[in-house]
N, C-alpha and C positions, 0 to 999 in steps of 0.2 A: 217631556219638558221641552217647552219652545224655547230654545236658545237665541233665536234671532226672529224677531217679529215687526222690525221696522222698515220704513220705506227708503229706499236707495235709488229711486226713479229720478230724483231730483238731485244733484250734486253741484250746483252752482247757484248763481242768483235766481234761478226759478224756484227754489225751495222757499224762498221767502214771499211769494207771491200769494195772493188770498182769492183768485179767481174762483168762482163756484161756491164761495162760501158766505153763509148768512152770520152777521156778526150783531151783537146786542152790546151796547154801551150804556151803562147808567150814568148819570150825571153828565150827558154826553154833548151839551149845547153850549157849554163855556169852559176855560181853563184847560186843565188837563184833559177831561173826557172831550171835550171838543178837537183838542189836538190829535187825539188817538183816533177819531171819527175821521179826521182828515187823512191822518197816515195810513189808516186801512182803506181809504178810497184811493189814494195814490197806489196802494200795492194792489189794487184790482179787485176789492170786496165785490162781490156782487149785489148784496143787499145790506144794508145797515140800518138797524132799528136804534133810535136815541131816546132813552129814557131819561125824563127830567119833570120838574115842577114849573118850570118857567115857560109857560105855553106860547106867548107872543115870540119870545126868542127862539123856542123849539120851531116856531111855524117859519120865521125868518131864514133860519139856518137850513132847514130842508130846501126852501127856494133857491138859496143861493148855492149850496153844494150841488144840488141836482144840474144847475146850469154849468157849474165847474166840471162835473164828474158826470155826464150823461149816461155813462154805461153802468152807474151803479144807482140801484133805487134806495132811497132814503125815506125813512118814515118816523115820524115823531109820536111817542106815547107819553102822557101824563100819568106819573105814578109817583105815590109816596112809598117809598121802597119799604118803610117800617110797618107798613099795613099787610100783614102776612097774606090775607085773604085776596085782597086787590093785586098783589103780586101773581099770585096763581092764574087771576082772569086776565091780567095783562099778557102773561106770558103763553096763556092759550091763544090769545088774540093774535100775539107774534107768529105762532105756529100755523095759525089759520090765514094769515096775511102775508106771510113771506116765507114759511116752511120751516124745517128743521133748522135749529141753532146749531152753528159748528163753533163759534166763538163766543164766550161772554166776558166782559170786562165790566166788574164793578168797582166803579170809580166814584160813585155819588158820596158824599160824607160831608160834616159840618165842624166848625171849631168854634168854641165860643171861649171867651177869657174870663175865668173865674178862680180866684184862691180856693184851695182844698178847703180851708176853714169856714168858707161862705155857702157851699154846696147844700142843695137840699136835694131830697129825692127825685123831685121834679127835673131841676137842672141837671143832673147826673144823668138821670134816664134819658133826657132828651137827645144827648149826644151818643149814647150807648144804643138807643132804638135804631138810628140811622146808622151808625159806623159799624156796629157790631151785628145786630140783629137783620138791618137791612140787607148788608153785605152777604150774610148767610142766606137769608130768603131768595135772593136772586141767583146766587151760585147754586142753590137747591133746585130752583125752578128750572134752571138753565140745564143742569145735570139730569134731571128727570125727563126734559125734552131729548136730550142726548140719548140716554138710555132707551127710551121708548123708540127712537128712530134708529138706534143701532149706530150712531155716530161717534167717531172716534174724535173728540172734541178737545178743545182748551179753554180752561176758564183762568182767568187773569184778576186777582184780587189787588186793588191798589192800595199800599200799606204807606209807610212815610219813614224817614229817618227818626222820627219821634218814637217809632218802634224800637228804635237801638240806643238811641240817647235822649237825654231828658232836654227839653227846652229851657234854657238858660233864663232864669227869673227876671235878669236884668235887661233881657232883651224881648222875650215874649213869656210874660208871667201868666199863671192861671191856667195851664194847659194840662194839669194831671189827668183829666178825664179823657183828652184827645189822645195823649201818649199811651194811657192804657189801652184804649180802644184801638188803635193802630198795631200795638203789640198783640192784642187779640186776633187781628186780621192776618198779620205775618203767620202767626202760629196756626190760624185757620187754614190757611193754604197748605200748610205741611200735613196737617190732619185730614184733609178732604183728598189731599193727592195721594195719600197712602190707601185710602178707603175705595176710592173711586177708581184706582189703577186698574181694578179688576174688569172695569168697563172701558178700557182704554181711553180714560179721560184724564187730561193732565191738567193739573192745578198748580200755578205759581203765583207769587205775587212780587210785585213791582214796588219799590220804596222811593220815591223822589225825594230830593232835598230841597233847597229854597228855590222855588220856580215861580216864576213871573205869571200871575194869574189875577183875576178881579178881585180875590178875596185876599191876596198877599200882601202885606205892608209897603206901601209905595213911597213913603216920605224920605227925604234926604239922609237922615239918621238912620233909618232902617236898612236902606240900600248899603249904606257905607259899612253897617255891622255885618251885614251877611257877605259882603266881598271880603271883610276882614276875617271873617270866621271860616270862609272856603278856600283851600289851597288854590284853587284856580280862579279866585278872586272876582267873582261873578254869581249872578243867579242863573239857573238854567231856564230854559224856555219849554212850553208844552210840546214842541217838536222834538226835543231831545228825551222826552218819555215816550213819544209816541213810536220812535224806531226801534227801541227794545221792546215796545209792545206788540209791533207788528212781527218782530223774531218770534216771541212767545206764542203768538196766534198761529203761525205757519208752522209747514214742515220743516222748517230749519231748526226747529227745537224738538224734534219729534221723540227725543231721549232724555227730555227734560221734564222732571215735575219734583213738586215738593221744595223748590228753591225760592229763595227771596233774592231778587235783583236790584242793588243798589245804584241809583243814579244821582249821586249827590255831590260832584265836583271834588270828592275826596274829603267831605266835612268830617265824616264818623272817623277817619284815620287820626284827626287832629285832636 
């Protein structure tokens, strides 16, 4: 039996560096995903694949980041993550174009407001197809690549505080399907982490609280509510999600798997 199989070669800030690693981030061209891409580049990632469906923004993001971080190779891939066959095709393309995958971040997700009484199979499946199925498909494709190349990789699934507490109907009504989907994502990380530990693949989830993003409510009343609902009395930023993502992607978290990391300003504690 192996008692110790971890790496002690990095005992300081070097353990948080991502040099030599190829990272894939779904939902990577705006919001939390974009913040994670930037965080990975700042940590020295060699290659970053950004997956999204916003092609114009994807092209612009590659151009701007390539100028800002010339030592990192950026590439954009158009992908609907709910399409299983297309996921396999794109991940094969990433392998061919950028090489073996070391880090996977499944960040792409959607949220729509609809009361439970009004749901149809179509509206229900729309969110589940992306948030649950797409998250699994991309994690699976990345893990297959890691196993193929014998990479001790890290997979990070983006959950939500909605996996832990229910969004209050007086502030964010009609999010039952979103809450359920994110609960599934957090539990998925634990289940996959257990199963894939045999391949030296770590799987964890990050659960952000109320974060300033293009899809977050930005009106005065919503901002006041989020501030009141959070002990730290403010919303978070994508950069504040990127930092723990860098930790989970790097060797600094080499003995961490099957966990969910809450970054919520203390909201869940209230």
